[in-house]
C-alpha positions as CSV (number, residue, x, y, z in Angstrom):
1,M,136.8,4.9,132.4
2,A,139.2,4.5,136.0
3,D,138.8,1.5,137.4
4,T,137.1,3.4,140.9
5,V,133.8,3.3,138.5
6,L,133.0,0.1,136.4
7,Y,130.4,0.6,133.3
8,E,128.8,-2.5,131.8
9,V,125.9,-2.5,129.3
10,G,123.6,-5.6,128.6
11,D,119.9,-6.4,127.9
12,G,118.9,-3.0,128.0
13,L,120.8,-2.4,131.6
14,A,123.4,-0.1,132.5
15,K,125.4,-0.8,135.6
16,I,127.1,1.6,137.4
17,T,129.5,0.6,140.4
18,L,130.8,2.8,142.3
19,N,134.6,1.3,142.8
20,R,136.0,2.0,145.9
21,P,135.2,-0.1,148.4
22,E,138.8,0.4,150.6
23,A,138.1,3.9,150.8
24,M,134.1,3.8,151.4
25,N,133.9,4.9,148.2
26,A,134.1,8.2,148.7
27,L,134.5,10.7,145.5
28,N,138.1,11.8,144.8
29,I,138.6,13.2,141.2
30,A,139.0,10.7,139.0
31,T,136.1,8.7,140.4
32,K,133.5,12.0,139.9
33,V,135.0,12.2,136.7
34,A,134.5,8.3,136.1
35,L,131.7,8.9,137.3
36,R,130.1,11.7,135.3
37,E,131.0,9.9,131.6
38,A,129.8,6.7,133.0
39,V,125.9,8.6,133.7
40,R,126.6,10.2,130.8
41,S,126.7,7.6,128.3
42,A,123.8,5.8,129.6
43,A,122.1,8.9,129.6
44,E,122.9,9.3,125.9
45,D,123.0,5.5,124.8
46,D,119.8,4.5,123.1
47,S,120.1,1.0,123.8
48,V,120.1,2.0,127.1
49,R,116.4,1.4,129.0
50,A,117.5,1.5,133.2
51,V,120.3,2.4,135.1
52,L,121.7,0.6,138.1
53,L,123.8,2.7,140.4
54,T,125.5,1.0,143.1
55,A,128.6,0.1,145.1
56,A,131.2,-2.1,145.7
57,G,131.5,-3.7,149.5
58,D,128.9,-4.5,152.1
59,R,130.1,-0.8,154.3
60,A,129.3,1.7,151.8
61,F,127.2,3.3,149.4
62,C,128.8,6.5,149.0
63,V,130.4,8.7,151.8
64,G,130.4,11.9,149.7
65,Q,134.2,14.3,148.9
66,D,137.2,12.6,149.7
67,L,138.1,14.6,152.3
68,K,141.9,13.6,152.4
69,E,142.1,14.3,148.6
70,H,139.7,17.2,149.6
71,I,142.1,18.5,152.5
72,G,145.8,18.6,149.8
73,L,143.9,20.6,147.3
74,L,142.4,23.5,149.9
75,M,145.7,23.9,151.3
76,Q,147.5,23.8,147.7
77,D,144.3,26.6,146.5
78,R,144.9,28.5,150.2
79,D,148.9,28.5,149.1
80,A,148.1,29.8,145.0
81,G,145.1,32.4,146.3
82,S,142.8,29.9,144.0
83,G,139.6,29.1,145.1
84,R,139.8,25.7,142.4
85,T,138.7,23.2,144.4
86,M,135.1,23.8,144.6
87,T,135.0,24.7,140.8
88,T,134.1,20.6,141.6
89,V,130.5,20.8,142.0
90,K,130.2,22.6,138.2
91,E,132.5,20.5,137.3
92,H,131.5,16.9,138.4
93,Y,128.3,16.7,140.7
94,N,126.1,19.3,139.2
95,P,126.2,17.7,135.4
96,I,126.4,14.2,137.2
97,V,123.5,14.9,139.0
98,R,121.4,16.2,136.4
99,A,122.4,13.3,133.9
100,L,120.4,11.0,136.4
101,A,117.9,12.7,137.3
102,G,117.6,14.2,133.8
103,M,118.2,11.0,131.7
104,P,114.7,9.8,129.9
105,K,115.0,6.1,131.3
106,P,114.6,5.3,135.2
107,V,117.6,5.6,137.4
108,V,117.9,2.2,140.2
109,A,119.6,3.1,143.8
110,G,121.3,-0.3,145.3
111,V,122.0,1.4,148.7
112,N,124.5,-1.3,149.9
113,G,125.8,0.7,152.6
114,V,126.5,4.4,154.4
115,A,125.0,7.4,151.7
116,A,126.8,10.9,153.5
117,G,127.5,13.8,152.0
118,A,127.3,14.0,148.0
119,G,126.8,9.9,147.9
120,F,123.1,10.8,149.7
121,G,122.7,12.7,147.1
122,L,123.2,10.4,143.8
123,A,121.5,8.4,145.5
124,L,118.3,10.9,146.2
125,A,118.4,11.6,142.1
126,A,118.1,8.3,141.0
127,D,113.8,7.6,140.8
128,F,113.7,4.5,143.4
129,R,116.0,3.3,146.2
130,V,116.7,-0.1,147.1
131,V,118.3,-0.1,151.0
132,A,120.0,-3.0,152.7
133,D,118.8,-3.1,156.1
134,T,122.3,-2.1,157.6
135,A,122.3,1.0,155.3
136,A,122.4,4.2,157.2
137,F,121.9,8.3,155.4
138,N,124.0,11.5,156.2
139,T,123.7,14.7,155.1
140,S,127.4,15.2,156.8
141,F,127.9,19.1,154.6
142,A,126.8,21.3,157.9
143,G,129.4,19.1,159.6
144,V,132.6,20.1,157.6
145,A,131.1,23.7,157.4
146,L,129.8,23.3,153.6
147,T,126.4,23.7,152.3
148,A,124.2,21.7,150.3
149,D,125.1,20.3,146.7
150,S,124.5,17.0,145.2
151,G,121.1,18.5,144.3
152,I,120.3,17.5,147.4
153,S,118.4,20.5,148.6
154,W,116.3,19.4,145.6
155,T,116.0,16.2,145.9
156,L,115.4,16.3,150.2
157,P,112.9,18.4,150.5
158,R,110.6,17.1,147.9
159,V,111.1,13.3,149.2
160,I,110.6,13.8,152.7
161,G,109.6,17.7,153.2
162,A,110.8,21.0,153.9
163,G,110.8,20.9,157.6
164,R,112.6,17.5,157.9
165,A,115.0,18.4,154.7
166,S,116.3,22.0,156.6
167,D,116.6,19.2,160.1
168,L,118.6,16.2,158.8
169,L,120.6,19.4,156.8
170,L,120.8,22.1,160.1
171,F,121.8,18.4,162.4
172,P,123.4,16.2,160.4
173,R,123.1,12.8,161.8
174,S,122.7,9.0,161.3
175,I,119.7,8.1,159.4
176,K,118.8,4.6,159.7
177,A,117.8,2.0,157.7
178,Q,114.2,1.4,159.2
179,E,113.5,5.5,159.6
180,A,114.8,6.0,155.9
181,Y,112.3,3.7,154.7
182,E,109.3,5.4,157.4
183,L,110.5,8.8,155.7
184,G,110.3,7.7,152.3
185,I,113.8,7.4,151.3
186,A,114.2,4.5,151.1
187,N,111.6,2.5,148.4
188,R,112.3,-1.0,149.2
189,L,114.0,-2.5,152.7
190,V,116.0,-5.3,151.8
191,P,118.3,-7.9,153.7
192,A,122.0,-6.8,153.2
193,G,122.4,-10.4,151.4
194,E,120.1,-9.8,149.1
195,L,120.2,-5.9,148.4
196,H,122.5,-6.4,145.0
197,A,120.7,-9.2,143.5
198,E,117.1,-7.4,144.9
199,A,118.2,-4.2,142.7
200,E,118.7,-5.9,139.6
201,K,115.8,-7.4,140.0
202,V,113.9,-4.0,140.2
203,A,116.4,-2.7,137.4
204,R,116.3,-5.4,134.9
205,T,112.3,-5.4,135.8
206,L,112.4,-1.6,134.3
207,A,115.1,-2.0,132.0
208,E,111.9,-4.8,130.2
209,G,109.3,-2.4,130.0
210,P,107.8,1.0,128.6
211,T,110.5,3.3,128.1
212,V,108.2,6.3,126.7
213,A,105.4,5.8,129.4
214,Y,108.7,5.9,132.1
215,A,110.2,9.3,130.3
216,A,106.9,10.5,130.1
217,I,106.2,9.9,134.5
218,K,110.1,11.2,135.3
219,E,109.1,14.7,133.4
220,A,105.5,15.2,134.5
221,V,106.6,14.0,138.3
222,A,109.6,16.8,138.1
223,Y,107.1,19.8,136.2
224,G,104.1,18.9,138.6
225,F,106.9,20.6,141.6
226,S,107.0,23.7,140.4
227,H,104.0,24.4,138.1
228,S,100.2,25.2,138.7
229,L,97.5,22.6,138.6
230,V,96.5,24.1,135.4
231,E,99.8,23.9,134.3
232,T,100.8,20.5,134.7
233,L,97.5,19.2,132.9
234,E,98.5,20.9,130.1
235,K,101.8,19.1,130.2
236,E,99.9,15.6,131.3
237,D,98.1,15.9,127.7
238,E,101.2,16.6,125.8
239,L,103.2,14.0,127.3
240,Q,99.9,11.2,127.2
241,A,100.5,12.4,123.5
242,R,103.9,11.2,122.8
243,A,103.3,7.9,125.6
244,G,100.0,7.1,123.4
245,S,102.1,7.2,120.1
246,S,104.8,5.3,121.4
247,E,104.5,1.1,119.6
248,D,105.0,0.0,123.3
249,H,101.2,1.7,124.2
250,V,99.5,-0.5,121.0
251,I,101.6,-4.0,122.1
252,A,100.5,-3.2,126.1
253,V,96.5,-2.4,124.3
254,Q,96.8,-5.7,122.6
255,A,98.8,-7.8,125.3
256,F,95.6,-6.6,127.9
257,V,93.0,-7.5,125.3
258,N,94.9,-11.0,124.7
259,K,95.2,-11.9,128.2
260,E,99.0,-11.7,127.6
261,K,102.3,-10.6,129.1
262,P,103.3,-7.6,127.1
263,K,107.0,-7.4,125.4
264,Y,107.8,-4.4,125.0
265,L,110.0,-3.0,122.7
266,G,110.8,0.4,124.8
267,R,109.6,3.0,122.0
């Protein structure tokens, strides 16, 4: 795995760190490939019960596509008469976002600075966002004559509503941390110096929790957005049966009766 993305697993938590602080953690091809493989590894590893996605440095979480690399590739495409550069959505962004949003375990994004374009999309693909008070968000796409990618046309309207999402996509601007919190983009707002510690604390708390129940919650919320009430009630019944048959449910009930703190196994 390229050193532009750091990956480590310990005590049920996978930490994925974008590591190009000198480039504001922009996504060049090597970084996108490494991030895709890291996210897939976390999703497929049964020992991983939660994921923390964050970034090195204090200026940026991720400013999206590396436009310096991108313009060179676009010129090569033009000379060759191909559209190879724009396959990055299918090859990189789509599988990364599918893995983040769809993995049966919670994902926390620790947003330490600017999250723009695909960087904003990556943050929104997480289940919970801990955001530094110096951070900012920007859709950016229309500013470089592109449409939305990295799942943001699906995630942003679900977080802030379709009208506000259309406004931010059509008229890109910097959304400061406090406004992001008020809009619901940030779940927790913390001083910049406390960002990494707080994001890891949240992620470790989730890694110690009832993993089967968390997976069911993720699935239920995603399902409910695109199905009727009747269908969603049926899905809740199915998922509750799954959670209710987990070892963690028995552990939780026994701990409640005994007035103890449960120690979950993640199964």
